[in-house]
Structures are given as structure tokens and as C-alpha cells.
DRENPA-3360 file (N, C-alpha, C; in nm, 2 decimals, always signed):
BEGIN
1 = MAKRLIGI = -1.15/+1.42/-7.71/-1.07/+1.31/-7.67/-0.93/+1.35/-7.62 ~ -0.87/+1.44/-7.70/-0.74/+1.50/-7.67/-0.74/+1.58/-7.54 ~ -0.85/+1.65/-7.52/-0.86/+1.73/-7.39/-0.86/+1.64/-7.27 ~ -0.94/+1.53/-7.29/-0.95/+1.43/-7.18/-0.81/+1.37/-7.15 ~ -0.74/+1.33/-7.25/-0.61/+1.27/-7.23/-0.51/+1.37/-7.17 ~ -0.51/+1.49/-7.21/-0.43/+1.60/-7.15/-0.47/+1.62/-7.00 ~ -0.60/+1.62/-6.97/-0.64/+1.63/-6.83/-0.59/+1.52/-6.75 ~ -0.60/+1.39/-6.80/-0.55/+1.28/-6.72/-0.40/+1.29/-6.70;
9 = LIISAASV = -0.32/+1.33/-6.80/-0.18/+1.35/-6.79/-0.14/+1.45/-6.69 ~ -0.22/+1.56/-6.68/-0.19/+1.67/-6.59/-0.22/+1.62/-6.44 ~ -0.33/+1.55/-6.43/-0.36/+1.49/-6.29/-0.26/+1.39/-6.25 ~ -0.21/+1.30/-6.34/-0.11/+1.20/-6.31/+0.02/+1.27/-6.27 ~ +0.06/+1.37/-6.35/+0.18/+1.45/-6.32/+0.17/+1.51/-6.18 ~ +0.06/+1.57/-6.15/+0.04/+1.64/-6.02/+0.04/+1.53/-5.91 ~ -0.01/+1.42/-5.93/-0.01/+1.31/-5.83/+0.13/+1.26/-5.80 ~ +0.21/+1.24/-5.91/+0.35/+1.20/-5.89/+0.43/+1.31/-5.82;
17 = WALTGCDN = +0.40/+1.43/-5.86/+0.47/+1.54/-5.79/+0.44/+1.55/-5.64 ~ +0.31/+1.53/-5.61/+0.27/+1.53/-5.47/+0.33/+1.41/-5.39 ~ +0.33/+1.30/-5.45/+0.39/+1.18/-5.38/+0.54/+1.19/-5.37 ~ +0.61/+1.26/-5.46/+0.75/+1.28/-5.45/+0.79/+1.36/-5.33 ~ +0.70/+1.45/-5.29/+0.72/+1.53/-5.17/+0.72/+1.45/-5.05 ~ +0.66/+1.33/-5.05/+0.65/+1.24/-4.93/+0.77/+1.15/-4.92 ~ +0.86/+1.15/-5.02/+0.97/+1.05/-5.02/+1.07/+1.09/-4.92 ~ +1.09/+1.01/-4.81/+1.19/+1.04/-4.71/+1.33/+0.99/-4.74;
25 = SVDTIDST = +1.35/+0.93/-4.85/+1.48/+0.88/-4.88/+1.57/+0.99/-4.92 ~ +1.52/+1.11/-4.95/+1.61/+1.22/-4.99/+1.65/+1.31/-4.87 ~ +1.63/+1.26/-4.74/+1.66/+1.33/-4.62/+1.82/+1.34/-4.62 ~ +1.86/+1.44/-4.55/+2.01/+1.47/-4.54/+2.07/+1.36/-4.45 ~ +2.20/+1.35/-4.47/+2.27/+1.25/-4.39/+2.26/+1.28/-4.24 ~ +2.26/+1.41/-4.20/+2.26/+1.45/-4.06/+2.13/+1.40/-4.00 ~ +2.02/+1.41/-4.06/+1.89/+1.36/-4.00/+1.89/+1.21/-3.99 ~ +1.94/+1.14/-4.09/+1.95/+1.00/-4.09/+2.04/+0.95/-3.97;
33 = SKEVTEQT = +2.15/+1.01/-3.96/+2.25/+0.98/-3.85/+2.18/+0.99/-3.72 ~ +2.11/+1.10/-3.70/+2.04/+1.13/-3.57/+1.94/+1.02/-3.54 ~ +1.86/+0.98/-3.65/+1.76/+0.87/-3.63/+1.82/+0.74/-3.59 ~ +1.93/+0.70/-3.65/+2.00/+0.58/-3.62/+2.05/+0.58/-3.48 ~ +2.11/+0.70/-3.44/+2.17/+0.72/-3.30/+2.05/+0.70/-3.20 ~ +1.94/+0.76/-3.23/+1.83/+0.75/-3.13/+1.78/+0.61/-3.12 ~ +1.78/+0.53/-3.23/+1.73/+0.39/-3.22/+1.83/+0.30/-3.14 ~ +1.96/+0.33/-3.15/+2.05/+0.24/-3.08/+2.08/+0.29/-2.93;
41 = TTPESSKD = +2.03/+0.40/-2.89/+2.05/+0.44/-2.76/+1.93/+0.44/-2.66 ~ +1.82/+0.42/-2.72/+1.70/+0.40/-2.64/+1.63/+0.27/-2.67 ~ +1.60/+0.19/-2.57/+1.53/+0.07/-2.60/+1.39/+0.09/-2.64 ~ +1.35/+0.05/-2.76/+1.22/+0.06/-2.81/+1.17/-0.07/-2.86 ~ +1.05/-0.11/-2.83/+0.99/-0.23/-2.89/+0.95/-0.19/-3.03 ~ +0.97/-0.28/-3.12/+0.92/-0.26/-3.25/+0.81/-0.36/-3.28 ~ +0.75/-0.34/-3.40/+0.63/-0.43/-3.43/+0.68/-0.58/-3.45 ~ +0.81/-0.60/-3.48/+0.85/-0.74/-3.50/+0.90/-0.81/-3.37;
49 = GISATKDS = +0.90/-0.74/-3.26/+0.94/-0.80/-3.13/+1.08/-0.79/-3.10 ~ +1.16/-0.71/-3.18/+1.30/-0.70/-3.16/+1.33/-0.55/-3.12 ~ +1.41/-0.53/-3.02/+1.45/-0.39/-2.99/+1.60/-0.38/-2.99 ~ +1.65/-0.27/-3.02/+1.80/-0.24/-3.01/+1.82/-0.16/-2.89 ~ +1.93/-0.18/-2.81/+1.96/-0.11/-2.70/+2.10/-0.05/-2.71 ~ +2.14/+0.04/-2.62/+2.27/+0.10/-2.62/+2.38/+0.00/-2.60 ~ +2.35/-0.10/-2.50/+2.45/-0.20/-2.47/+2.47/-0.30/-2.58 ~ +2.37/-0.31/-2.67/+2.38/-0.41/-2.77/+2.36/-0.35/-2.91;
57 = ASANTIDW = +2.45/-0.25/-2.93/+2.44/-0.17/-3.06/+2.45/-0.26/-3.18 ~ +2.53/-0.37/-3.16/+2.55/-0.46/-3.28/+2.45/-0.59/-3.27 ~ +2.38/-0.60/-3.16/+2.29/-0.72/-3.15/+2.15/-0.67/-3.10 ~ +2.05/-0.73/-3.15/+1.91/-0.69/-3.11/+1.86/-0.79/-3.01 ~ +1.79/-0.74/-2.92/+1.73/-0.82/-2.81/+1.58/-0.85/-2.84 ~ +1.54/-0.97/-2.83/+1.40/-1.00/-2.85/+1.32/-0.95/-2.74 ~ +1.21/-0.88/-2.77/+1.11/-0.83/-2.68/+1.01/-0.95/-2.65 ~ +1.04/-1.02/-2.54/+0.96/-1.14/-2.51/+0.82/-1.10/-2.48;
65 = SAIASDET = +0.80/-0.98/-2.43/+0.66/-0.94/-2.39/+0.57/-0.93/-2.52 ~ +0.63/-0.90/-2.64/+0.56/-0.90/-2.76/+0.52/-1.04/-2.81 ~ +0.59/-1.14/-2.76/+0.57/-1.28/-2.80/+0.48/-1.35/-2.70 ~ +0.48/-1.31/-2.58/+0.42/-1.38/-2.47/+0.27/-1.40/-2.49 ~ +0.22/-1.52/-2.45/+0.08/-1.54/-2.45/+0.02/-1.48/-2.32 ~ -0.11/-1.46/-2.31/-0.17/-1.41/-2.19/-0.21/-1.52/-2.10 ~ -0.16/-1.64/-2.13/-0.20/-1.76/-2.05/-0.12/-1.76/-1.92 ~ -0.18/-1.81/-1.81/-0.10/-1.84/-1.69/-0.06/-1.98/-1.69;
73 = AATLANYD = +0.06/-2.01/-1.62/+0.11/-2.14/-1.61/+0.02/-2.23/-1.54 ~ +0.00/-2.35/-1.59/-0.08/-2.45/-1.53/-0.01/-2.52/-1.41 ~ -0.09/-2.58/-1.32/-0.04/-2.66/-1.21/-0.03/-2.80/-1.27 ~ +0.09/-2.85/-1.26/+0.12/-2.98/-1.33/+0.06/-3.10/-1.25 ~ +0.04/-3.08/-1.12/-0.01/-3.19/-1.03/-0.14/-3.25/-1.08 ~ -0.23/-3.16/-1.13/-0.36/-3.21/-1.17/-0.39/-3.18/-1.32 ~ -0.29/-3.17/-1.40/-0.31/-3.13/-1.54/-0.37/-3.24/-1.62 ~ -0.47/-3.21/-1.70/-0.53/-3.32/-1.78/-0.47/-3.33/-1.92;
81 = YPFALDSQ = -0.37/-3.41/-1.93/-0.29/-3.43/-2.05/-0.37/-3.50/-2.16 ~ -0.35/-3.47/-2.29/-0.42/-3.53/-2.40/-0.37/-3.68/-2.42 ~ -0.25/-3.71/-2.37/-0.20/-3.85/-2.38/-0.22/-3.92/-2.24 ~ -0.28/-4.03/-2.25/-0.30/-4.11/-2.12/-0.16/-4.16/-2.07 ~ -0.14/-4.16/-1.94/-0.02/-4.20/-1.88/+0.03/-4.34/-1.93 ~ -0.07/-4.43/-1.95/-0.04/-4.57/-1.99/-0.06/-4.59/-2.14 ~ -0.06/-4.49/-2.22/-0.07/-4.50/-2.36/+0.05/-4.55/-2.43 ~ +0.04/-4.61/-2.55/+0.15/-4.66/-2.62/+0.25/-4.55/-2.65;
89 = SVHAYADY = +0.21/-4.43/-2.69/+0.30/-4.32/-2.72/+0.38/-4.28/-2.60 ~ +0.32/-4.28/-2.48/+0.40/-4.24/-2.36/+0.50/-4.35/-2.33 ~ +0.46/-4.47/-2.33/+0.55/-4.58/-2.30/+0.67/-4.59/-2.40 ~ +0.64/-4.57/-2.53/+0.75/-4.57/-2.63/+0.85/-4.46/-2.61 ~ +0.80/-4.34/-2.58/+0.88/-4.22/-2.55/+0.97/-4.25/-2.43 ~ +0.90/-4.29/-2.32/+0.97/-4.32/-2.20/+1.08/-4.42/-2.22 ~ +1.05/-4.53/-2.29/+1.15/-4.64/-2.31/+1.27/-4.59/-2.39 ~ +1.24/-4.51/-2.50/+1.34/-4.47/-2.59/+1.44/-4.37/-2.52;
97 = FKIDNVSA = +1.39/-4.28/-2.44/+1.47/-4.18/-2.38/+1.51/-4.21/-2.24 ~ +1.46/-4.33/-2.19/+1.49/-4.38/-2.06/+1.46/-4.28/-1.95 ~ +1.33/-4.23/-1.96/+1.27/-4.14/-1.86/+1.14/-4.20/-1.80 ~ +1.09/-4.14/-1.70/+0.96/-4.19/-1.64/+0.85/-4.15/-1.73 ~ +0.73/-4.22/-1.71/+0.61/-4.20/-1.79/+0.55/-4.06/-1.77 ~ +0.56/-4.01/-1.65/+0.51/-3.87/-1.63/+0.59/-3.77/-1.71 ~ +0.72/-3.78/-1.71/+0.80/-3.69/-1.79/+0.77/-3.71/-1.94 ~ +0.76/-3.83/-1.98/+0.73/-3.86/-2.12/+0.59/-3.80/-2.16;
105 = QHNLTVGM = +0.49/-3.81/-2.08/+0.36/-3.76/-2.11/+0.37/-3.61/-2.12 ~ +0.44/-3.54/-2.03/+0.46/-3.40/-2.04/+0.53/-3.35/-2.16 ~ +0.65/-3.42/-2.19/+0.73/-3.38/-2.30/+0.66/-3.40/-2.44 ~ +0.59/-3.51/-2.45/+0.51/-3.54/-2.57/+0.41/-3.42/-2.60 ~ +0.34/-3.38/-2.50/+0.24/-3.28/-2.51/+0.30/-3.15/-2.55 ~ +0.40/-3.11/-2.48/+0.47/-2.98/-2.50/+0.53/-2.98/-2.64 ~ +0.60/-3.09/-2.68/+0.66/-3.10/-2.81/+0.56/-3.09/-2.92 ~ +0.44/-3.15/-2.91/+0.34/-3.15/-3.01/+0.28/-3.01/-3.02;
113 = ASNEALSK = +0.28/-2.93/-2.92/+0.23/-2.79/-2.92/+0.33/-2.68/-2.95 ~ +0.46/-2.72/-2.97/+0.57/-2.63/-2.98/+0.56/-2.53/-3.10 ~ +0.48/-2.57/-3.21/+0.47/-2.48/-3.32/+0.41/-2.34/-3.29 ~ +0.32/-2.34/-3.19/+0.26/-2.21/-3.14/+0.37/-2.11/-3.10 ~ +0.46/-2.16/-3.02/+0.57/-2.07/-2.97/+0.67/-2.04/-3.08 ~ +0.70/-2.14/-3.16/+0.80/-2.13/-3.27/+0.75/-2.02/-3.37 ~ +0.63/-2.03/-3.41/+0.58/-1.93/-3.51/+0.59/-1.79/-3.46 ~ +0.56/-1.76/-3.33/+0.57/-1.63/-3.27/+0.72/-1.58/-3.27;
121 = ALDAIGTS = +0.80/-1.67/-3.22/+0.94/-1.64/-3.21/+1.00/-1.61/-3.35 ~ +0.97/-1.69/-3.45/+1.02/-1.67/-3.59/+0.97/-1.53/-3.64 ~ +0.85/-1.50/-3.61/+0.80/-1.36/-3.65/+0.88/-1.25/-3.60 ~ +0.93/-1.27/-3.47/+1.01/-1.17/-3.41/+1.15/-1.17/-3.46 ~ +1.20/-1.29/-3.49/+1.34/-1.30/-3.54/+1.36/-1.26/-3.68 ~ +1.26/-1.29/-3.76/+1.26/-1.25/-3.90/+1.38/-1.31/-3.98 ~ +1.45/-1.23/-4.06/+1.55/-1.29/-4.15/+1.68/-1.33/-4.07 ~ +1.68/-1.31/-3.94/+1.80/-1.35/-3.86/+1.79/-1.50/-3.83;
129 = YVSHELTD = +1.68/-1.57/-3.86/+1.66/-1.71/-3.83/+1.76/-1.80/-3.91 ~ +1.82/-1.90/-3.85/+1.90/-1.99/-3.92/+1.84/-2.13/-3.92 ~ +1.81/-2.18/-3.80/+1.75/-2.32/-3.78/+1.70/-2.33/-3.64 ~ +1.63/-2.44/-3.62/+1.58/-2.46/-3.48/+1.58/-2.61/-3.45 ~ +1.57/-2.65/-3.33/+1.56/-2.78/-3.28/+1.47/-2.79/-3.16 ~ +1.41/-2.90/-3.14/+1.33/-2.93/-3.02/+1.40/-3.05/-2.95 ~ +1.45/-3.02/-2.84/+1.52/-3.13/-2.77/+1.42/-3.23/-2.72 ~ +1.46/-3.35/-2.71/+1.38/-3.47/-2.66/+1.44/-3.52/-2.53;
137 = GDKVELII = +1.38/-3.61/-2.47/+1.43/-3.68/-2.35/+1.39/-3.61/-2.23 ~ +1.48/-3.60/-2.13/+1.45/-3.56/-2.00/+1.40/-3.41/-1.99 ~ +1.45/-3.33/-2.08/+1.41/-3.18/-2.08/+1.38/-3.14/-2.22 ~ +1.26/-3.09/-2.24/+1.22/-3.04/-2.37/+1.25/-2.89/-2.37 ~ +1.32/-2.84/-2.48/+1.35/-2.70/-2.50/+1.34/-2.68/-2.65 ~ +1.29/-2.56/-2.69/+1.30/-2.51/-2.82/+1.42/-2.43/-2.84 ~ +1.52/-2.47/-2.92/+1.64/-2.40/-2.94/+1.64/-2.34/-3.08 ~ +1.65/-2.21/-3.08/+1.65/-2.14/-3.21/+1.78/-2.08/-3.24;
145 = HTTPDISA = +1.84/-2.12/-3.35/+1.97/-2.07/-3.39/+1.95/-1.95/-3.48 ~ +2.02/-1.84/-3.45/+2.01/-1.72/-3.53/+2.15/-1.67/-3.58 ~ +2.14/-1.57/-3.66/+2.27/-1.50/-3.69/+2.31/-1.42/-3.57 ~ +2.44/-1.37/-3.57/+2.49/-1.30/-3.46/+2.43/-1.17/-3.43 ~ +2.34/-1.12/-3.51/+2.28/-0.99/-3.48/+2.17/-0.99/-3.38 ~ +2.13/-1.11/-3.33/+2.03/-1.13/-3.23/+2.11/-1.17/-3.10 ~ +2.07/-1.11/-2.99/+2.13/-1.14/-2.86/+2.09/-1.28/-2.81 ~ +2.17/-1.35/-2.74/+2.14/-1.47/-2.68/+2.04/-1.44/-2.57;
153 = SRYDYVLA = +1.94/-1.53/-2.56/+1.84/-1.51/-2.45/+1.76/-1.64/-2.42 ~ +1.68/-1.63/-2.32/+1.60/-1.75/-2.28/+1.47/-1.70/-2.23 ~ +1.36/-1.78/-2.26/+1.23/-1.74/-2.22/+1.14/-1.86/-2.20 ~ +1.06/-1.86/-2.09/+0.97/-1.97/-2.06/+0.83/-1.93/-2.12 ~ +0.80/-1.98/-2.24/+0.67/-1.95/-2.31/+0.56/-2.04/-2.25 ~ +0.45/-1.97/-2.21/+0.33/-2.05/-2.16/+0.24/-2.07/-2.28 ~ +0.22/-2.20/-2.31/+0.14/-2.23/-2.43/-0.01/-2.20/-2.41 ~ -0.07/-2.14/-2.51/-0.21/-2.10/-2.50/-0.31/-2.19/-2.57;
161 = DDFAKGLI = -0.27/-2.27/-2.67/-0.36/-2.35/-2.74/-0.42/-2.46/-2.65 ~ -0.54/-2.50/-2.67/-0.61/-2.59/-2.59/-0.54/-2.72/-2.57 ~ -0.46/-2.77/-2.67/-0.39/-2.89/-2.66/-0.30/-2.90/-2.54 ~ -0.23/-2.79/-2.52/-0.13/-2.79/-2.41/-0.14/-2.66/-2.33 ~ -0.26/-2.61/-2.31/-0.29/-2.48/-2.24/-0.22/-2.48/-2.11 ~ -0.14/-2.38/-2.09/-0.08/-2.35/-1.95/+0.06/-2.42/-1.93 ~ +0.09/-2.51/-2.02/+0.22/-2.58/-2.01/+0.33/-2.49/-2.06 ~ +0.45/-2.50/-2.00/+0.56/-2.41/-2.03/+0.66/-2.48/-2.13;
169 = LPIVIKPD = +0.70/-2.41/-2.23/+0.80/-2.45/-2.33/+0.92/-2.35/-2.32 ~ +1.03/-2.39/-2.26/+1.15/-2.30/-2.26/+1.20/-2.28/-2.40 ~ +1.22/-2.15/-2.44/+1.28/-2.12/-2.57/+1.42/-2.06/-2.54 ~ +1.52/-2.11/-2.61/+1.66/-2.06/-2.60/+1.70/-2.01/-2.74 ~ +1.75/-1.88/-2.74/+1.80/-1.82/-2.86/+1.95/-1.83/-2.85 ~ +2.01/-1.89/-2.96/+2.15/-1.91/-2.97/+2.20/-1.84/-3.10 ~ +2.27/-1.73/-3.09/+2.31/-1.66/-3.21/+2.44/-1.72/-3.26 ~ +2.44/-1.85/-3.28/+2.56/-1.92/-3.33/+2.56/-1.95/-3.48;
177 = GKKGGVNL = +2.46/-1.92/-3.55/+2.45/-1.95/-3.69/+2.45/-2.09/-3.73 ~ +2.42/-2.18/-3.63/+2.42/-2.32/-3.66/+2.31/-2.37/-3.75 ~ +2.34/-2.44/-3.85/+2.24/-2.48/-3.95/+2.26/-2.63/-3.97 ~ +2.15/-2.70/-3.94/+2.16/-2.85/-3.97/+2.25/-2.92/-3.87 ~ +2.28/-3.04/-3.90/+2.38/-3.11/-3.82/+2.33/-3.15/-3.69 ~ +2.20/-3.14/-3.66/+2.15/-3.17/-3.53/+2.12/-3.32/-3.53 ~ +2.17/-3.39/-3.42/+2.15/-3.53/-3.41/+2.00/-3.55/-3.36 ~ +1.92/-3.60/-3.44/+1.78/-3.63/-3.41/+1.77/-3.74/-3.31;
185 = HEGS = +1.68/-3.71/-3.21/+1.65/-3.81/-3.11/+1.77/-3.86/-3.03 ~ +1.86/-3.77/-3.01/+1.98/-3.81/-2.93/+1.94/-3.81/-2.78 ~ +1.84/-3.73/-2.74/+1.81/-3.73/-2.60/+1.90/-3.63/-2.52 ~ +1.86/-3.59/-2.40/+1.94/-3.50/-2.33/+1.98/-3.56/-2.20;
% end
């Protein structure tokens, strides 16, 4: 039994020793500095959809191509909306925001499908996320407020889910750190 225990201890010690050799945290400062310099001087997409560039050494730019759906934008003239133009929902939205029924129908559909784009954008933004809002009324936009380490940008996201397939949701990134205080249903 003692031989077996000693054998296990030797194997465990050898494993720990082998894994310690793979620890990169003991690299010298010079190699770490070089790595950071390379990351900030060459635009590289990362797995989270954010890249750092030379021009924005203090701010990261969202790589919209990593977030984009493969869907093509739909033609609105003959789009088959899930809400009927004369439905109660469309009339209520149009009356409240003082817009026409066609705009209300479109905005309701895009607004209901906005979580698709929001979840992808939040995956890219990560811990820099502060808050978000979906504007109502004449123009629907998804505005995402972030910490200042993310560059301001804008992207027209083409929705891929069947509910709003092909419709466009504009996404606006505002690195203003704004949290809460959004006036709900104020309209635009």
C-alpha cells in the first residue's frame, strides 16, 4: 500500500512540474511589452468581436463582421409582417407615437425581434456594457451604452430570426457610461 501511495505522489509531483513549465505568467517583462505593443498596433479580430487598433489604443472597436447575420435585407414593399396593418397593436402603437400604421407595423416587428441583435452585441462588448435602450416612435434603434473603453460606432444589423427575417435594426454604441434614467416611451 505504501509503494502505491509513493508512486501516486511521484506521478502527481511530475504532473505538477510538467504543468508548471507551461505557465506563461512567468514570462519576462520585455516579452509581455512586445505582445501588448503588437496587439495595439495591428487590427486583429478577437473571439469576442472587439479589436484594438493603433488609432484607438485606449478604445476598442467592435468588429461588426463577427456579429453580423448572414441574412440579406428584405424588400419592405412586399414584406409579410407578423402584425396585420389593421391590428389593435399596430393602431395603439401608431396612436401613441403619432406615426402612420405602416411605420408602427414595422417598428413593432423590429422591436419584438431586437433581442437577437442585442445578445450578439453584448457578447462582443462583454464587461464594458452599462445599459441599453430601444427607441420607440418614428425611428427604432437599439442604443447600447458602454464604458469609455469601447469606441462609438453604428451598425445596421439584419435580423435573421423568422419573426423579422431580413428587417434592419440600427445599433448605436455610445461609450457614455449612461445607466438608467431613460424616459420610457418618450418617442422620437
